[in-house]
N, C-alpha and C positions, 0 to 999 in steps of 0.2 A: 722280459716280458713279451716284447714284440715278437722276438723269434718264437717263443712258445706260441702265441696268437696264430702267426703264419704257420706254423708246423703241425698244432693242434685243432685249434679252434676253426680256422677257416676253411680247412677241406672238409669236416665235420658240417659246418654251416653250408657248404656247397651240396653236399650230399642230401640233405635236408631239404634244401630248396629244389633241387631235382626232383627228390621223391613227392613233395607235398605239392609244388606248384607246376611240375612238369619242366622246369626251367631248364633248358640247355645251355644257354650262352650266358657267360658271366662277364661283367663290364671290367674294365682295366681297374676302375676304382676299387679301392680296398672296402668300401662301405655299402654301394649299392650296384645292382645289377644295370646294364644297359637298358634304356628305355624300350618298350615295346612299339611296335611300329605302329602308325597312325591308321585309323580307317580312312578310305578314300571317302569323298564327298556323297557318291552316291551309292555306296555300301549300305545294306540295309533298308534302301529305298526301293529295292527292284519290285515288290509285289503290292507297292502302295501301304506298306507297314507303318511308314511314318504318318500317313493320312488316318489310317486305321486307330493308330495310337493318339493322334491328336483330336480325334472323333469320341473315342472312349474316354479321354480327359475332359472334354467339353460335356459331354453327357454325364459322367461323374459330377462335376461342378454345379451342373443345372439341378441334378438330383439332390444333392446337397443343399443348395440355395432353396428349393421346393419344401425339403424337409423343414429346414429351418423356418421358413416361412408360416407353413403349418403349425409348427411347435409354437412359435410366437403368437398366432392366432388363437390356439388353445389356451395358451397361457392369459392371452388378454382375457378370453371369456371366463376363466376361472377367476379372474380379478375382479371382472364385472359381477359376476355372481356372488363373489364374498363380499363386496361393496354393497350390493342390494340387500343381502342378510344382515349386514351390520346396521343399514339402515332401518330394515324392519324392527330390528331390537331396538333401536333407539327410539323408534315411534311408539313401541309397545311400553318401553320404560316411562316415556313421557304422559303415555294415557294412565299408566298405573299410578304416577306421581300427581296426575290431576285428580284420578279419583279419591287419593287419599287427602289432598286438600280440600275436596268437596265434602268430605266426610267429617 
């Protein structure tokens, strides 16, 4: 089975990796390719990209928090108005009950 794997499957897998991932180098390991080179510390930071990304993330977080507070305030207003309606209905029932007792 190992011979068939090395003879048939491994070359096919390498061809697939080369076509799909553009991988040209393969590790000596049978199961995984060699790791890709790491980015240097200053790479991707040339034009202040990191600061732009951090600012965008900070703005997104602030917007989300603001939206959450607004939604919570609207929910509290709705609850308060519902409570007022229930209290008014209870008062009306009490008035009706008092009117029936008086008759």
